[in-house]
C-alpha positions as CSV (number, residue, x, y, z in Angstrom):
1,M,12.2,11.4,-4.7
2,T,9.3,9.5,-3.4
3,R,6.2,11.4,-2.5
4,I,4.7,10.0,0.7
5,D,1.1,10.3,1.8
6,F,0.0,9.3,5.3
7,H,-3.6,8.3,5.8
8,S,-4.2,8.0,9.6
9,N,-6.8,7.0,12.1
10,V,-8.1,4.2,9.7
11,A,-10.7,2.0,11.5
12,D,-10.4,-1.0,9.1
13,K,-7.1,-1.1,7.1
14,L,-8.2,-3.9,4.9
15,N,-11.4,-2.2,3.8
16,Y,-9.7,1.1,3.5
17,C,-7.0,-0.4,1.4
18,C,-9.5,-2.0,-1.0
19,R,-11.3,1.3,-1.5
20,L,-7.9,3.1,-2.1
21,I,-6.9,0.4,-4.6
22,R,-10.2,0.8,-6.4
23,K,-9.7,4.6,-6.6
24,A,-6.1,4.4,-7.8
25,H,-6.9,1.7,-10.3
26,A,-9.7,3.9,-11.7
27,A,-7.0,6.6,-12.2
28,N,-4.9,4.1,-14.2
29,C,-2.3,3.7,-11.5
30,K,-0.1,0.7,-11.2
31,I,-0.1,-0.4,-7.6
32,V,2.0,-2.6,-5.3
33,V,0.6,-3.4,-1.9
34,F,3.1,-4.5,0.8
35,H,2.4,-6.5,3.9
36,Q,4.9,-9.0,5.4
37,D,2.1,-11.4,6.5
38,R,1.0,-13.8,3.6
39,A,-2.2,-14.6,5.5
40,Y,-3.1,-10.9,5.6
41,L,-2.4,-10.6,1.8
42,Q,-4.6,-13.6,1.2
43,R,-7.4,-11.8,3.1
44,L,-6.8,-8.7,1.0
45,N,-6.8,-10.9,-2.2
46,D,-10.2,-12.3,-1.1
47,A,-11.6,-8.8,-0.3
48,L,-10.5,-7.5,-3.7
49,W,-12.5,-10.2,-5.4
50,T,-15.6,-9.5,-3.3
51,L,-15.4,-5.7,-2.9
52,S,-18.1,-4.9,-5.4
53,E,-20.0,-6.7,-8.1
54,A,-19.4,-3.7,-10.4
55,D,-15.6,-3.5,-9.9
56,F,-13.0,-5.8,-11.4
57,L,-9.7,-5.2,-9.7
58,P,-7.1,-7.4,-11.5
59,H,-4.4,-8.4,-9.0
60,V,-1.8,-11.1,-8.5
61,M,1.0,-11.9,-6.1
62,V,4.4,-10.4,-7.0
63,N,5.9,-13.8,-7.9
64,D,3.1,-14.7,-10.3
65,P,4.1,-15.0,-13.9
66,L,1.4,-12.5,-14.9
67,S,2.6,-9.8,-12.5
68,A,4.3,-7.7,-15.2
69,M,0.9,-7.5,-17.0
70,T,-1.2,-6.9,-13.9
71,P,-1.8,-3.4,-12.6
72,I,-2.3,-4.5,-8.9
73,V,0.4,-6.6,-7.3
74,L,0.4,-7.9,-3.7
75,S,3.8,-8.4,-2.1
76,H,5.1,-9.8,1.2
77,D,8.7,-9.2,0.2
78,D,9.9,-5.6,0.2
79,R,13.2,-6.7,-1.4
80,A,11.6,-8.5,-4.4
81,A,11.8,-7.0,-7.8
82,C,8.4,-5.4,-8.6
83,P,7.0,-5.2,-12.2
84,H,6.2,-1.5,-11.7
85,Y,7.1,1.3,-9.4
86,E,4.3,3.9,-9.6
87,L,2.4,3.5,-6.3
88,L,3.3,1.5,-3.2
89,I,0.7,1.0,-0.4
90,N,2.4,0.1,2.9
91,L,0.1,-1.8,5.3
92,T,2.9,-2.6,7.8
93,S,4.5,-0.8,10.7
94,V,7.9,-0.8,9.1
95,T,9.6,1.2,6.3
96,P,9.6,-0.9,3.2
97,A,13.2,-1.5,2.0
98,N,12.3,-0.6,-1.6
99,F,10.1,2.4,-1.1
100,T,12.6,4.8,-2.7
101,Q,12.1,3.1,-6.0
102,F,8.5,4.2,-6.2
103,S,7.2,7.5,-7.4
104,R,4.6,7.6,-4.6
105,M,3.9,5.7,-1.4
106,I,0.8,5.7,0.8
107,E,1.2,4.8,4.4
108,I,-2.1,3.5,6.0
109,I,-2.1,4.0,9.7
110,S,-4.8,2.6,12.0
111,A,-6.1,4.1,15.2
112,D,-4.2,1.4,17.2
113,E,-1.7,3.0,19.5
114,S,1.3,1.0,18.5
115,D,0.5,1.5,14.8
116,R,0.1,5.3,15.4
117,L,3.5,5.5,17.2
118,A,5.3,3.5,14.5
119,G,3.7,5.7,11.9
120,R,4.9,8.9,13.6
121,D,8.4,7.4,13.7
122,R,8.3,6.7,10.0
123,Y,6.9,10.2,9.3
124,R,9.9,11.7,11.1
125,H,12.3,9.4,9.3
126,Y,10.9,10.3,5.9
127,Q,10.9,14.0,6.8
128,Q,14.6,13.8,7.8
129,L,15.3,12.2,4.4
130,G,13.7,15.1,2.7
131,H,10.7,13.4,1.2
132,A,7.6,15.4,0.3
133,L,4.9,14.4,2.9
134,T,1.2,14.9,3.2
135,H,-1.1,13.8,5.9
136,S,-4.9,13.2,6.0
137,V,-7.2,11.8,8.6
138,A,-9.6,9.0,7.5
139,K,-13.2,9.8,8.0
């Protein structure tokens, strides 16, 4: 069953996600990042290239031919086959259709009221399904 971690009260989801990806990549995790908006994923793509001069975070879109060999995959389609199912980072306000295929999912929740309310609804939903949940507040 998927372990789900909620990171709430995040001021800048894009920057927070980049730092989370860097940390997970350093721990040799294979990561899929989900957001329905391709323009948002393009901003994330750009941010990952410029995050730090010292870090190389290899990433591609899910439909790229190199996705099976790349540890960080960006996806706008939660029904697409992923090359790996270790860690899913959800940047949306919806439950990804394929989240149960992953060992772990991290939900990033902003301080925005609508995002917080949607996050609470998903938390209750996952809780009712019996998933192991943790919660931490971003600093």
